[in-house]
C-alpha positions in Angstrom: -1.4 -27.8 23.8 -4.4 -30.1 22.1 -5.3 -33.4 23.7 -7.7 -36.3 23.2 -8.5 -38.7 20.7 -12.1 -38.4 20.1 -13.3 -37.5 16.7 -14.0 -33.7 15.8 -17.4 -32.1 15.9 -17.3 -30.5 12.5 -18.4 -32.5 9.4 -15.6 -32.8 7.0 -16.4 -30.7 4.1 -16.3 -31.8 0.3 -13.1 -31.0 -1.5 -14.8 -29.1 -4.6 -12.2 -26.9 -6.1 -14.4 -23.9 -5.9 -15.6 -24.5 -2.3 -11.8 -24.5 -1.4 -10.5 -21.8 -3.5 -12.8 -18.7 -2.9 -11.9 -18.4 0.9 -8.3 -18.6 0.1 -8.7 -16.0 -2.7 -10.7 -13.6 0.0 -8.1 -14.4 2.9 -5.1 -13.3 0.5 -7.2 -10.5 -0.8 -7.7 -9.1 2.8 -4.2 -9.5 3.7 -3.3 -7.2 1.0 -5.9 -4.8 1.6 -5.1 -4.6 5.4 -1.4 -4.3 4.5 -2.2 -1.2 2.7 -4.6 0.1 5.4 -1.8 -0.6 7.7 0.7 1.8 5.6 -1.9 4.4 5.3 -2.6 4.7 9.0 1.2 4.9 9.8 1.4 7.5 7.0 -0.8 9.6 9.4 2.2 9.6 11.8 4.8 10.4 9.4 7.1 9.5 6.3 9.9 8.3 8.7 7.7 5.8 10.6 6.5 4.3 7.2 10.3 3.9 5.9 11.2 2.6 9.3 8.5 -0.2 9.5 8.9 -1.1 5.6 12.7 -1.7 6.3 11.7 -4.0 9.1 9.0 -5.8 7.0 11.7 -6.6 4.4 13.6 -8.6 6.9 10.7 -10.1 8.6 9.2 -11.3 5.1 12.4 -13.4 4.7 12.1 -14.8 8.1 8.4 -15.8 7.4 9.7 -17.5 4.2 12.2 -19.5 6.3 9.6 -20.6 8.9 7.2 -21.8 5.6 9.7 -24.8 5.4 7.6 -26.8 7.9 4.1 -25.4 7.1 4.5 -26.3 3.4 5.9 -29.6 4.0 3.3 -30.6 6.9 0.6 -29.4 5.0 1.3 -31.7 1.8 2.4 -34.8 4.0 -0.8 -34.6 6.0 -3.0 -34.3 2.8 -1.4 -37.4 1.5 -1.9 -39.3 4.7 -5.7 -38.0 4.8 -6.1 -39.2 1.5 -4.5 -42.6 2.2 -7.1 -42.9 5.1 -4.2 -43.0 7.7 -5.8 -40.4 9.6 -4.0 -41.2 13.0 -0.8 -41.0 11.3 -1.9 -37.4 10.0 -2.8 -36.3 13.4 0.6 -37.3 14.7 2.4 -35.5 11.8 0.1 -32.4 12.2 1.4 -32.3 16.3 5.0 -33.0 15.1 4.8 -30.0 12.6 3.3 -27.7 15.2 6.2 -28.3 17.5 8.7 -28.0 14.8 7.3 -24.7 13.7 7.4 -23.6 17.2 11.1 -24.4 17.6 11.9 -22.9 14.3 9.9 -19.7 15.0 11.4 -19.4 18.5 14.9 -19.7 17.2 14.2 -16.9 14.7 12.7 -14.7 17.5 16.0 -15.2 19.6 17.9 -14.4 16.5 16.0 -11.2 15.7 16.1 -10.2 19.4 20.0 -10.4 19.6 21.0 -9.4 16.1 18.1 -7.1 14.9 20.0 -4.0 16.0 23.2 -5.2 14.3 21.2 -6.0 11.0 19.5 -2.6 11.2 22.7 -0.7 11.6 24.0 -2.2 8.4 21.0 -0.6 6.5 22.3 3.1 6.4 19.4 4.1 8.5 19.9 7.2 10.6 18.3 9.2 13.5 14.5 8.8 14.1 14.1 6.1 11.3 16.8 4.0 12.9 15.1 4.5 16.4 11.7 3.6 15.3 12.8 0.6 13.1 14.8 -0.7 16.2 11.6 -0.2 18.3 9.5 -2.2 15.6 11.9 -4.8 15.2 12.3 -5.7 19.0 8.6 -6.0 19.5 7.4 -7.6 16.2 10.8 -9.8 15.7 10.8 -10.8 19.4 7.2 -12.4 18.8 7.6 -13.5 15.3 7.2 -17.2 16.7 3.5 -16.3 16.6 3.3 -16.0 13.2 5.0 -19.3 12.9 2.5 -21.2 14.7 -0.3 -19.2 12.8 1.3 -20.5 9.6 1.1 -24.0 10.7 -2.4 -23.9 12.2 -3.7 -22.1 9.2 -2.1 -24.3 6.8 -3.4 -27.5 8.6 -6.8 -26.2 8.7 -6.8 -25.6 5.0 -5.7 -29.0 4.7 -8.2 -30.5 6.3 -10.6 -28.5 3.8 -11.8 -25.8 6.1 -10.6 -22.7 4.1 -13.7 -20.8 4.7 -13.0 -20.9 8.6 -9.5 -20.0 8.2 -10.7 -17.2 6.0 -12.9 -15.9 8.9 -10.2 -16.0 11.6 -7.8 -14.0 9.3 -10.3 -11.4 8.8 -11.0 -11.3 12.5 -7.2 -10.9 12.9 -7.0 -8.1 10.4 -10.0 -6.0 11.7 -8.5 -6.4 15.4 -5.2 -5.2 14.0 -6.5 -2.2 12.3 -8.6 -1.3 15.4 -5.7 -1.9 17.6 -3.6 0.4 15.2 -6.4 3.1 15.5 -6.3 2.8 19.4 -2.6 2.6 19.6 -0.8 4.5 17.2 -3.1 7.5 17.5 -4.1 7.1 21.2 -8.0 6.8 21.1 -10.0 5.2 23.6 -8.2 6.7 26.5 -5.1 5.1 25.3 -1.6 6.9 25.0 -0.4 7.7 21.6 2.4 5.3 20.9 3.0 5.6 17.2 5.3 2.9 15.9 5.4 1.1 19.1 1.7 0.8 19.2 1.8 -0.6 15.9 4.1 -3.2 16.7 2.1 -4.2 19.9 -1.3 -4.3 17.9 0.5 -6.8 15.5 1.7 -9.0 18.3 -2.0 -9.0 20.0 -3.8 -9.7 16.9 -1.5 -12.4 16.2 -2.1 -13.7 19.6 -5.8 -13.7 19.7 -5.9 -15.2 16.0 -3.5 -17.9 17.3 -5.9 -18.7 20.1 -8.7 -19.0 17.7 -6.8 -21.2 15.1 -5.9 -23.7 18.0 -9.5 -24.2 19.1 -10.6 -24.3 15.5 -8.4 -27.1 14.5 -9.0 -29.1 17.8 -12.7 -29.0 16.6 -12.3 -30.1 12.8 -9.8 -33.1 13.0 -11.1 -36.4 12.7 -8.6 -37.9 15.1 -7.3 -35.2 17.5 -3.8 -34.7 18.6 -2.4 -36.3 21.8 0.2 -34.5 24.0 2.6 -37.2 23.7 2.6 -36.8 19.6 4.0 -33.2 20.2 7.3 -34.7 21.5 7.7 -37.8 19.4 10.2 -36.7 16.9 9.7 -39.5 14.2 12.6 -39.6 11.6 10.3 -41.0 9.0 7.8 -38.0 9.6 10.5 -35.4 9.9 12.2 -36.6 6.5 8.9 -36.4 4.7 8.1 -33.0 5.8 11.6 -31.6 4.9 11.4 -33.5 1.5 8.7 -31.2 0.3 9.3 -28.1 2.5 12.9 -27.3 2.2 12.6 -27.3 -1.7 9.6 -25.1 -1.4 11.2 -22.7 0.8 14.4 -22.8 -1.5 12.4 -22.2 -4.4 10.6 -19.2 -2.8 13.9 -17.7 -1.5 15.5 -17.8 -5.0 12.5 -16.3 -6.6 12.6 -13.4 -4.1 16.4 -13.1 -4.5 15.9 -12.7 -8.4 13.3 -10.1 -7.7 15.7 -8.2 -5.6 18.2 -8.3 -8.3 15.8 -7.0 -10.7 14.9 -4.2 -8.4 18.8 -3.6 -8.1 18.6 -3.2 -12.1 15.5 -0.6 -11.7 17.8 1.6 -9.6 20.0 2.3 -12.4 16.8 3.6 -14.4 15.9 6.5 -11.9 13.1 7.3 -9.7 10.6 7.3 -12.3 11.0 3.5 -13.2 11.4 2.6 -9.5 8.1 4.5 -8.8 6.5 2.6 -11.9 7.9 -0.5 -10.9 6.1 -0.3 -7.4 2.7 0.7 -9.0 2.6 -2.0 -11.8 3.4 -4.6 -9.0 0.6 -3.1 -6.7 -1.8 -3.6 -9.7 -0.5 -6.9 -10.8 -0.8 -8.7 -7.5 -4.5 -8.6 -7.7 -4.2 -10.2 -11.1 -2.1 -13.0 -10.0 -4.0 -13.4 -6.9 -6.6 -15.5 -8.8 -4.2 -18.2 -9.8 -2.5 -18.3 -6.5 -5.8 -19.3 -4.8 -6.5 -22.1 -7.5 -3.2 -23.3 -6.9 -3.5 -23.7 -3.5 -6.8 -25.2 -3.2 -5.5 -27.5 -6.2 -2.8 -28.7 -4.3 -5.2 -29.5 -1.1 -7.2 -31.7 -3.7 -4.0 -33.3 -5.5 -2.6 -34.3 -2.1 -5.7 -36.2 -1.0 -6.0 -37.9 -4.5 -2.4 -38.9 -4.5 -2.4 -40.3 -1.0 -5.5 -42.0 -2.2 -3.6 -43.7 -5.1 -6.0 -41.9 -7.5 -3.1 -40.6 -9.9 -5.5 -40.3 -13.0 -7.9 -38.2 -11.2 -5.0 -35.8 -9.9 -3.7 -35.5 -13.3 -7.0 -34.2 -14.6 -7.5 -32.1 -11.6 -4.5 -30.1 -12.3 -5.0 -29.9 -15.9 -8.6 -28.5 -15.6 -7.4 -26.0 -12.7 -4.7 -24.6 -15.2 -7.6 -23.9 -17.8 -9.4 -22.0 -15.1 -6.5 -20.2 -13.8 -5.4 -19.0 -17.4 -8.7 -18.0 -18.4 -9.5 -15.9 -15.3 -5.9 -14.5 -15.5 -6.5 -13.4 -19.0 -9.9 -11.9 -18.4 -8.8 -10.0 -15.2 -5.6 -8.7 -17.0 -7.1 -7.5 -20.0 -9.8 -5.4 -17.7 -7.0 -4.2 -15.8 -5.3 -3.1 -19.2 -8.6 -1.5 -20.2 -8.7 0.7 -17.0 -5.2 1.1 -16.5 -4.7 4.7 -16.5 -7.8 5.3 -13.9 -6.1 2.6 -11.7 -2.7 4.2 -12.1 -4.2 7.6 -11.4 -5.2 6.3 -7.9 -1.4 6.5 -7.1 0.1 9.4 -8.8 -0.5 12.3 -11.1 3.0 12.3 -12.5 2.7 12.3 -16.1 6.1 10.3 -16.7 5.1 7.7 -14.2 1.7 7.3 -15.7 3.0 6.7 -19.3 5.6 4.2 -18.1 3.4 2.2 -15.6 0.8 2.1 -18.4 3.2 0.4 -21.1 4.5 -2.1 -18.0 0.7 -2.9 -17.3 0.4 -4.0 -21.0 3.3 -6.1 -20.8 2.0 -7.9 -17.6 -0.5 -9.7 -19.9 2.4 -11.9 -21.4 3.8 -12.1 -17.7 0.7 -13.0 -15.9 -0.5 -15.5 -18.2 2.8 -17.6 -17.8 2.9 -16.9 -14.2 -0.7 -18.7 -13.8 1.1 -22.1 -15.2 3.6 -22.1 -12.5 1.2 -20.9 -9.4 -0.9 -24.0 -10.4 1.5 -26.5 -11.7 4.3 -25.9 -9.3 1.7 -26.2 -6.3 0.4 -29.6 -8.0 3.8 -31.1 -8.2 4.7 -30.2 -4.5 1.4 -31.8 -3.6 2.5 -34.8 -5.4 5.8 -35.0 -3.4 7.8 -33.8 -6.7 9.0 -30.6 -5.0 12.8 -31.2 -5.7 12.2 -31.1 -9.4 10.7 -27.4 -9.3 13.7 -26.3 -7.4 15.9 -27.5 -10.2 13.7 -26.0 -13.1 13.6 -22.7 -11.0 17.2 -22.5 -10.9 17.8 -23.0 -14.7 15.1 -20.5 -15.4 15.2 -17.8 -12.9 18.8 -17.6 -12.3 20.5 -18.9 -15.5 18.1 -17.5 -17.8 16.0 -14.5 -16.5 18.6 -12.8 -14.7 21.2 -12.5 -17.7 18.5 -11.8 -20.2 17.3 -8.9 -17.8 20.8 -7.4 -17.7 21.0 -7.8 -21.6 17.5 -6.3 -22.3 17.9 -3.3 -19.8 21.7 -2.4 -20.1 22.5 -3.5 -23.5 19.3 -3.1 -25.5 18.4 -0.1 -23.5 14.8 -1.1 -23.0 14.6 0.1 -19.5 11.8 -1.1 -17.2 10.0 -3.1 -20.2 13.3 -5.2 -20.2 13.0 -6.1 -16.6 9.2 -7.1 -17.3 10.2 -9.1 -20.4 12.9 -11.1 -18.8 10.4 -12.0 -15.6 7.8 -13.0 -18.5 10.4 -15.2 -20.2 11.2 -17.0 -16.8 7.4 -17.4 -16.1 6.9 -18.9 -19.5 9.8 -21.1 -19.5 9.3 -22.5 -16.2 5.5 -22.9 -16.9 6.1 -25.0 -20.0 8.7 -27.0 -18.2 6.3 -27.8 -15.3 3.4 -28.4 -17.8 5.7 -31.2 -19.7 6.4 -32.5 -16.2 2.9 -32.8 -15.1 2.2 -34.6 -18.6 5.2 -37.1 -18.4 3.5 -38.2 -14.9 7.0 -38.9 -13.6 5.4 -37.2 -10.2 3.7 -40.5 -9.7 6.7 -42.1 -8.4 6.9 -39.4 -5.8 4.2 -40.2 -3.6 4.9 -40.1 0.2 2.4 -42.4 1.4 0.3 -45.6 0.4 -3.2 -46.1 1.3 -4.0 -48.0 4.3 -7.6 -49.0 3.0 -9.7 -48.1 0.1 -10.4 -44.6 -0.3 -13.8 -43.0 -0.2 -14.8 -40.9 -3.3 -13.7 -37.3 -3.2 -15.9 -34.7 -4.9 -13.9 -32.8 -7.5 -16.2 -30.5 -9.0 -17.2 -27.0 -7.9 
């Protein structure tokens, strides 16, 4: 894939938090906006098409979470090795992680090709919806390994500090995808009208083009480039370190989304108004916590470098400073959303009952999102320091043992309805956030470093 040992031609960027964070924010924002555009375009075909693709996306999302095992682990390990000035080993780990993610993605693709129809058959789908879901699953599921490779190349590119370049590639991929949908779904530019099949083909083609650009770009920016033999050197030490961070990160993410599925199940007992209100409230709140998510990811890149460089004091201060910014921005944006909540909700629906209930939930989101900002920053910081296992134990105690029973009690015993769900999730975010804050303040994470510096580390710029 990539070969050679000479240094890359791109200058290594300074690791200012703002410099790292704003492209990550825009990249994720673009994904959200393009996802909305994708749904709107398919709605021009039929509601059945939207339903079919929506069901498949639920399964593909879980698959992508599974494939994040290697990406999450590798990005942290590579960051620490770069910080430790062990750049040649960082290059070897990057190559190994690409191979591992390809094998994992290929395995998932084969599984979806062989078992996708059986999975969809258990989802109580019928007629045209089932037929379209199978078509979409067969194409996008069979090529899901492309997304696995995109995940690892994008993660590595960000880890090397080139978040802006990753953003531009993602922007190009999304624009290509929308244009592909326009051409293939509706049959423009002399192409046949392919509807759901066209949307699937457009997805695969846009991913393939983006992957090619990611490969070229990573090759350009690496200080020491990957060699062909590095792709097939399965070092037990490197794999152990990748999995030490990657597996707990994936487990925590899967556990979180499983809990959210249970809360969705609670909401099904509250009727269609509550279900619609939940969906609209989430659609608005995701733009609120996007700021904290971007700050958390940017912080993890810096902290990974600092921990690898054996600079725990700087890492300690960096996380707490990032937390202050994250909390302040989240509260500011959330208050703004509360003040204009009725016009915002009015973009989605004119139903008076849904407007009223969603407005109440948006107000409660101030409590939820402020707590979430702690976790999005400090969980990423702890992972970057190599302390990923602790976040799983804390998450299990808070999410599974606290929030699920509390949600059941508030919804069904106290009859608080959807507000009970939001309060239970907020309780989890705050309890977990305080636990993460105490863990970070204890500095127990300093013992979890994955690497030791090979030589005195250069100064890393922390401002911005």
